[in-house]
BAFIMAR-6962 format. One record per residue: x, y, z of N, C-alpha, C in turn. Coordinates in steps of 0.2 Angstrom, whole numbers, padded with zeros to 4 digits, always signed. Atoms other than C-alpha are relative to their C-alpha. Example, Ala and Ser with C-alpha at 12.3 -4.5 7.8 and 13.67 -1.06 7.14 Angstrom:
BAFIMAR-6962
+0004-0006+0000+0062-0022+0039+0004+0006+0000/-0004-0006-0001+0068-0005+0036-0004+0005+0003/
//
This chain:
BAFIMAR-6962
-0005+0001-0006+0315-0171-0398-0004-0003+0006/+0004+0003-0004+0311-0183-0384+0003+0000+0008/-0004-0001-0007+0317-0181-0366-0003-0002+0006/+0002+0003-0006+0316-0188-0348+0002+0006+0005/-0001-0005-0006+0315-0175-0333+0002-0005+0005/-0001+0006-0004+0324-0185-0321+0001+0006+0007/-0001-0003-0006+0326-0169-0308-0004+0006-0001/+0003-0007+0001+0316-0153-0304+0002+0004+0006/+0000-0006-0005+0320-0137-0293-0004+0005-0001/+0004-0006+0001+0308-0122-0290+0001+0002+0006/-0001-0006-0006+0310-0106-0279-0004+0006-0001/+0006-0006+0001+0295-0094-0279-0004+0001+0005/+0003-0002-0005+0284-0085-0269-0005-0005+0003/+0003+0007-0001+0276-0099-0258+0002-0007-0002/-0001+0005+0003+0285-0111-0267+0008-0002+0002/-0006+0001-0003+0300-0116-0256+0005-0005-0003/-0003+0006+0004+0306-0132-0266-0003-0004-0003/+0004+0004+0005+0300-0145-0277-0006-0004+0004/+0004+0004-0005+0294-0156-0262-0006+0004+0004/+0005-0004-0002+0284-0141-0256-0005+0002-0005/+0003-0002+0006+0278-0136-0273-0005-0004-0002/+0003+0003+0004+0272-0151-0280-0006-0001+0002/+0006+0000-0001+0256-0154-0271-0005+0005-0001/+0003-0007+0001+0251-0136-0273-0001-0001-0009/+0001+0000+0007+0255-0137-0291-0006-0005-0004/+0006+0006+0003+0245-0153-0294-0007+0001+0003/+0007-0002-0001+0230-0145-0285-0003-0004+0006/+0000+0003-0007+0231-0155-0269+0000+0005+0005/-0001-0004-0005+0234-0141-0259-0001+0007-0003/+0002-0006+0002+0228-0123-0260+0008+0005+0001/-0006-0003+0000+0243-0110-0266-0003+0007+0005/-0001-0007-0004+0248-0095-0254+0006+0002-0001/-0006-0003+0004+0259-0084-0262+0003+0003+0009/-0004-0001-0006+0270-0083-0245+0007+0004-0002/-0006-0004+0003+0287-0073-0245+0005-0005-0002/-0005+0005+0004+0302-0078-0255+0005-0003+0005/-0005+0004-0004+0313-0090-0247+0005-0003-0003/-0004+0001+0005+0330-0092-0255+0005-0004+0004/-0005+0004-0003+0344-0105-0248+0006+0003-0001/-0007-0001+0002+0361-0099-0246+0004-0003-0003/-0004+0005+0005+0373-0105-0259+0005-0003+0005/-0007+0004-0002+0385-0119-0254+0004-0001-0004/-0006+0001+0005+0400-0122-0261+0004+0006-0002/-0004-0007+0001+0405-0104-0262+0004+0002+0007/-0003-0002-0006+0418-0096-0251-0002+0006+0003/+0005-0006-0001+0411-0082-0240+0001+0007-0003/+0000-0007+0004+0418-0067-0250-0006-0001-0008/+0003+0002+0007+0410-0077-0267-0009+0001+0004/+0007-0001-0002+0393-0079-0256-0002+0008+0001/+0002-0007-0001+0392-0060-0251+0000+0005-0007/+0000-0005+0007+0394-0055-0269-0005-0003-0003/+0006+0002+0005+0381-0066-0275-0006+0002+0001/+0009-0005-0001+0364-0056-0279-0005-0005+0000/+0006+0003+0002+0347-0062-0280+0000-0006-0003/+0001+0004+0006+0346-0069-0296+0006-0006+0001/-0005+0007+0000+0362-0081-0293-0002-0004+0006/+0002+0006-0003+0355-0087-0278-0006-0004-0001/+0006+0003+0003+0339-0091-0285+0002-0005-0003/-0003+0004+0006+0347-0100-0299+0003-0006+0004/-0004+0006-0002+0359-0110-0289-0005-0004+0005/+0005+0005-0005+0345-0115-0275-0004-0004-0006/+0003+0005+0006+0335-0122-0290+0004-0005-0003/-0005+0005+0003+0349-0130-0298+0000-0005+0004/-0002+0006-0004+0354-0139-0283-0005-0003+0004/+0006+0003-0001+0336-0145-0279+0001-0007-0006/+0001+0005+0006+0337-0153-0297+0005-0005+0001/-0005+0004+0000+0353-0162-0295+0002-0004+0006/-0001+0002-0007+0352-0166-0277-0003-0008+0000/+0003+0006+0000+0342-0183-0281+0002-0005-0005/-0003+0004+0004+0353-0189-0295+0003-0004+0002/-0005+0005-0002+0361-0205-0295+0006+0000+0002/-0009-0002-0001+0378-0198-0297+0001+0006+0002/-0001-0007-0004+0374-0183-0286+0008+0000+0003/-0006+0001-0003+0390-0188-0277+0007-0002-0003/-0006+0002+0004+0402-0192-0289+0003+0007-0005/-0003-0007+0001+0414-0177-0292+0001-0001-0008/-0002+0001+0007+0418-0184-0311-0006+0004-0003/+0005-0003+0002+0400-0181-0315-0002+0008+0001/+0002-0006-0002+0398-0166-0306+0005+0006-0003/-0004-0006+0003+0412-0157-0314+0000+0000-0009/+0002-0001+0007+0406-0162-0333-0006+0000-0001/+0007-0003+0002+0388-0158-0332-0001+0007-0004/+0000-0006+0004+0383-0147-0347-0007+0005+0003/+0006-0003-0002+0370-0133-0342-0002+0006-0004/+0004-0005+0004+0359-0120-0349-0004+0005+0005/+0005-0005-0005+0354-0104-0339-0003+0005-0004/+0004-0005+0003+0340-0093-0346-0003+0004+0002/+0003-0006-0001+0335-0076-0342-0001+0005-0004/+0003-0005+0005+0325-0064-0350+0005+0008+0000/-0003-0006+0001+0333-0049-0343+0006+0002+0005/-0006+0002-0004+0347-0055-0330-0002+0005+0005/+0000-0005-0007+0350-0043-0314-0001+0007-0003/+0000-0008+0002+0342-0027-0320+0000+0004+0005/+0000-0003-0005+0342-0021-0303+0009+0002-0001/-0008+0000-0002+0362-0022-0302+0003+0004-0007/-0001-0003+0005+0363-0016-0321-0001+0008+0000/+0001-0006+0000+0353-0001-0318+0004+0004+0005/-0003-0003-0005+0364+0004-0302+0006+0001-0003/-0009-0001+0003+0381+0001-0312-0002+0007-0006/+0002-0006+0005+0372+0014-0327+0000+0005+0004/+0001-0006-0003+0367+0026-0314+0007+0004+0001/-0006-0002-0001+0385+0027-0307+0005+0002-0006/-0005-0001+0005+0393+0028-0323-0002+0007-0003/+0002-0007+0002+0381+0043-0329+0000+0006+0005/-0001-0006-0006+0378+0053-0312+0007+0001+0002/-0006-0001-0003+0395+0050-0305+0007+0000-0003/-0006+0001+0005+0406+0047-0320+0004-0004+0002/-0005+0004-0002+0415+0033-0311-0001-0006-0003/-0001+0006+0003+0420+0016-0318-0004-0004+0006/+0003+0004-0003+0410+0002-0313+0007-0005+0005/-0003+0003-0004+0418-0008-0298+0002-0008-0003/+0000+0007+0003+0426-0026-0305-0006-0005+0002/+0003+0005-0003+0415-0035-0293-0008+0002-0002/+0006-0003+0002+0399-0025-0299-0001-0002-0009/+0000+0002+0006+0404-0028-0317+0000-0007-0001/+0000+0006+0000+0407-0045-0315-0005-0004+0001/+0008+0003-0002+0390-0049-0308-0005+0003-0004/+0004-0002+0005+0382-0039-0322-0001-0002-0007/-0001+0003+0007+0386-0049-0337-0005-0006+0001/+0004+0004+0000+0374-0061-0343+0000-0007+0002/-0002+0007-0003+0383-0077-0338+0004-0001+0006/-0003+0000-0007+0388-0072-0321-0003-0006+0003/+0005+0005-0005+0375-0084-0313+0004-0008-0002/-0003+0008+0002+0383-0100-0324+0007-0001+0003/-0007+0001-0003+0400-0094-0317+0000-0001+0007/+0001+0002-0007+0395-0094-0299-0003-0007+0000/+0002+0005+0000+0387-0111-0302+0007-0005-0002/-0006+0005+0003+0404-0119-0311+0005+0000+0007/-0006+0000-0006+0414-0112-0295-0003-0004+0006/+0002+0003-0004+0402-0118-0282-0001-0007-0002/-0001+0005+0003+0402-0135-0292+0005-0003-0001/-0005+0003+0003+0418-0137-0298+0000-0002-0007/+0002+0004+0007+0410-0140-0315+0004+0004-0003/-0004-0001+0006+0420-0138-0329-0004-0001-0008/+0004+0003+0006+0407-0145-0342-0001+0007-0004/+0004-0008+0002+0399-0131-0355-0005+0002+0002/+0006-0004-0003+0388-0119-0352-0002+0005-0004/+0003-0005+0004+0376-0108-0361-0004+0004+0003/+0003-0004-0003+0368-0093-0356-0004+0004-0005/+0005-0001+0005+0352-0087-0366-0004+0006+0002/+0006-0005+0000+0339-0073-0367-0004+0000-0006/+0005-0002+0007+0323-0073-0379-0006+0002+0004/+0007-0003-0003+0311-0061-0370-0004-0005+0003/+0005+0005-0002+0295-0071-0365+0000-0006-0002/-0002+0009+0002+0300-0085-0373+0006-0003+0002/-0008+0002-0003+0316-0087-0363-0001-0007+0002/+0001+0009-0004+0310-0104-0354+0000-0004-0006/-0001+0003+0006+0305-0111-0370+0006+0000-0004/-0007+0001+0005+0322-0107-0380+0005-0003+0004/-0006+0003-0003+0332-0113-0365-0002-0009+0000/+0003+0006+0001+0320-0129-0365+0003-0003-0006/-0003+0002+0007+0324-0131-0384+0007-0001-0001/-0008+0000+0000+0342-0127-0382+0003-0007+0003/-0003+0006-0005+0345-0140-0368-0002-0006-0004/+0002+0005+0004+0335-0153-0378+0005-0001-0005/-0004+0000+0006+0345-0149-0394+0007-0005+0002/-0007+0003-0003+0362-0153-0383-0003-0008+0002/+0002+0008-0001+0353-0169-0376+0001-0005-0006/+0001+0003+0005+0349-0175-0392+0008+0000-0004/-0006+0000+0004+0367-0171-0400+0004-0004+0004/-0005+0004-0005+0377-0178-0384-0001-0006+0002/+0002+0004-0005+0367-0190-0377+0001+0000+0007/-0002-0001-0006+0372-0183-0361-0005+0004+0004/+0002-0004-0006+0365-0175-0345-0001+0008-0001/+0001-0008+0001+0359-0156-0347-0004+0002+0005/+0004-0003-0005+0354-0145-0332-0002+0006-0004/+0004-0006+0001+0342-0131-0337-0003+0004+0006/+0002-0004-0005+0340-0117-0325-0003+0007-0004/+0003-0003+0002+0327-0104-0329-0002+0006+0006/+0001-0004-0007+0327-0087-0316-0001+0007-0004/+0002-0008+0003+0320-0069-0316-0001+0004+0007/+0002-0003-0005+0320-0056-0303-0004+0006-0002/+0005-0007+0003+0309-0039-0303+0006+0004-0001/-0004-0006+0001+0315-0024-0311-0001+0005+0005/+0000-0006-0005+0319-0008-0302-0006+0003-0001/+0006-0005+0000+0307+0007-0299-0001+0001-0008/+0002-0003+0006+0310+0015-0315-0001-0005-0006/+0001+0004+0003+0311-0001-0325-0005-0004+0000/+0007+0004-0001+0296-0008-0318-0005+0001-0004/+0005+0000+0005+0283-0002-0330+0002-0002-0006/-0002+0003+0007+0292-0011-0344+0002-0008+0002/-0003+0006-0002+0295-0027-0334-0005-0001+0007/+0002-0002-0007+0280-0025-0322-0002-0008+0004/+0000+0005-0004+0282-0041-0310+0003+0001+0006/-0001-0002-0006+0282-0041-0292+0005-0005+0005/+0000+0006-0004+0290-0059-0286+0006-0003-0006/-0006+0004+0003+0307-0068-0292-0002-0007+0001/+0002+0007+0002+0305-0085-0298+0006-0004-0003/-0007+0004+0002+0319-0100-0303-0005-0007+0000/+0001+0008+0000+0316-0117-0308+0005-0004-0005/-0004+0003+0003+0327-0130-0314-0002-0007-0002/+0003+0006+0003+0325-0146-0325+0007-0005-0002/-0005+0005+0002+0338-0161-0326-0003-0004-0004/+0002+0004+0007+0336-0168-0344+0005-0005-0003/-0005+0004+0003+0342-0184-0351-0005-0002-0006/+0003+0004+0006+0338-0194-0367-0007-0004+0002/+0006+0004-0001+0321-0202-0367+0000-0007+0002/-0002+0007-0001+0320-0219-0358-0007-0001+0002/+0006+0002-0004+0304-0228-0352+0001+0000+0008/-0001-0002-0008+0302-0223-0333-0008+0000+0002/+0005+0000-0004+0288-0226-0320+0000+0007+0004/-0001-0004-0004+0296-0214-0310+0001+0009-0002/-0003-0004+0003+0301-0200-0322-0004+0003-0006/+0005-0003+0006+0291-0188-0334+0004+0000-0007/-0002-0001+0006+0294-0190-0352-0003+0004-0005/+0001-0006+0005+0292-0177-0366+0002+0000-0006/-0002-0001+0007+0292-0173-0384-0002+0008-0002/+0000-0006+0002+0296-0157-0390-0002+0002-0008/+0000-0002+0007+0290-0148-0406-0003+0008-0002/+0001-0008+0000+0290-0129-0412-0007+0000-0006/+0006-0001+0005+0273-0125-0419-0003+0008-0001/+0002-0006+0000+0265-0110-0426-0006+0001+0005/+0003-0003-0006+0256-0098-0414-0008-0001-0002/+0009+0001+0002+0236-0106-0419-0002-0001+0006/+0005+0003-0005+0231-0114-0402+0003+0005+0007/-0001-0004-0006+0230-0104-0385+0007-0002+0005/-0004+0003-0004+0244-0105-0373-0004-0003+0006/+0003+0004-0005+0242-0116-0358+0001+0004+0006/+0000-0003-0005+0237-0106-0343-0001-0005+0007/+0001+0002-0005+0237-0110-0325-0006+0001+0003/+0007-0002-0003+0219-0113-0316-0001+0004+0006/+0000-0006-0006+0224-0104-0300+0002+0007-0002/-0001-0006+0004+0222-0087-0303+0007+0004+0003/-0006-0002-0002+0238-0080-0292+0006-0004-0005/-0005+0003+0004+0248-0094-0301+0001+0004-0008/+0000-0004+0006+0242-0087-0317+0004+0005-0001/-0003-0007-0001+0246-0070-0313+0009+0000+0000/-0008+0002-0001+0264-0076-0309+0002-0002-0008/-0002+0002+0007+0265-0085-0325+0000+0004-0007/+0001-0005+0005+0258-0071-0336+0006+0006+0001/-0005-0006-0003+0272-0058-0328+0006-0003+0000/-0008+0002-0001+0287-0068-0325+0002-0005-0005/-0003+0003+0004+0296-0074-0339+0003-0008+0002/-0002+0006-0003+0304-0089-0329-0005-0005+0001/+0007+0005-0003+0286-0095-0323-0003+0000-0006/+0005+0003+0005+0280-0097-0340+0001-0008+0000/-0002+0007-0002+0287-0115-0334-0005-0004+0003/+0005+0003-0006+0273-0117-0321-0004-0006-0003/+0005+0007+0004+0260-0127-0334+0003-0007+0000/-0003+0006-0001+0274-0139-0337+0000-0003+0007/-0002+0003-0009+0279-0141-0318-0007-0002+0002/+0007+0003-0002+0260-0144-0314-0002-0006-0003/+0002+0006+0003+0257-0157-0326+0005-0005+0001/-0003+0006-0002+0272-0166-0321-0001-0002+0007/+0001+0000-0007+0268-0163-0302-0007-0005+0000/+0005+0002+0000+0250-0170-0307+0000-0008-0002/-0001+0005+0005+0257-0185-0317-0004-0001-0007/+0004+0002+0005+0247-0182-0331+0002+0001-0007/-0002+0001+0006+0248-0185-0349-0005+0007-0005/+0004-0006+0004+0244-0169-0359+0004+0004-0004/-0004-0004+0005+0251-0156-0371-0001+0007+0004/-0001-0007-0003+0257-0140-0365+0003+0005-0005/-0003-0005+0004+0260-0124-0375+0002+0006+0002/-0005-0006-0004+0273-0112-0370+0002+0006-0005/-0003-0005+0004+0278-0094-0378+0007-0003-0002/-0006+0000+0003+0292-0095-0389+0002+0005-0003/-0003-0006+0003+0295-0083-0402-0007+0004-0004/+0005-0002+0003+0283-0071-0412-0003-0004-0004/+0004+0005+0005+0271-0082-0422+0001-0008+0002/-0002+0006-0001+0278-0097-0415-0001-0002+0009/+0002+0003-0007+0274-0108-0398+0004-0007+0000/-0004+0007-0001+0284-0124-0391-0005-0006+0003/+0003+0005-0002+0273-0138-0389+0004-0007+0004/-0004+0004-0005+0278-0150-0374-0006-0006+0000/+0004+0005-0001+0269-0168-0375+0002-0004+0006/-0002+0005-0005+0270-0177-0359-0004-0006+0000/+0003+0006-0003+0266-0195-0355+0005-0007-0002/-0005+0006+0002+0272-0213-0359+0002+0000-0007/-0001-0001+0007+0269-0211-0378+0003+0007-0004/-0002-0007+0002+0275-0193-0380+0006-0002-0006/
//
């Protein structure tokens, strides 16, 4: 399957947006793991903004970046029909942990708002409200291979429908008791606007293929970014984003499923 990436968003420690992150990922500027900065969601009413968790704010920030530069960004019809894929390995573990504690310790039913935010497709629901989007949406999880699974799902939809698809991957740290099982300290999100492959000097073109797990996964050369890549499932996207930022023709290997990896070939002849 061949794709063109026409829009990118990113939110991470020291990576405020794609404009800020691009020279860092391309190796033109040193990476400094600064504090996380997340833009307040627009398009939501005050009550919905208050209810939006960090996971929701992260995902919507990255998604907004990826869609902002699209030719049809101001076209209401386009915004309401865009297909989306939201990928998160664990969802909002802090919220789920809090809800389970209340049920076990206090024997009280969770509030409708807490339960609404705990379901795995809650983030896609907030996106549809914020953008007035009534297009199809998929929410998925696949452990450490979640980003690759999301990319493969989005690519399949592009191939089948010949329409644009927005992929959003996001992950937030686990609460204290769950942290040993998911030991990473910083949230991360990225988004890719994907279209059917077309010759372009302005956008990256890539080809996807599932391979047996015989080659090493693609690392990040910078040690702090590599630590982020190895620990945060959504940040498995970093080598792909770095290659796009540098404009390199290369092969990126992403973790997918036990014994399998997703191979992404970047370049004009992908």
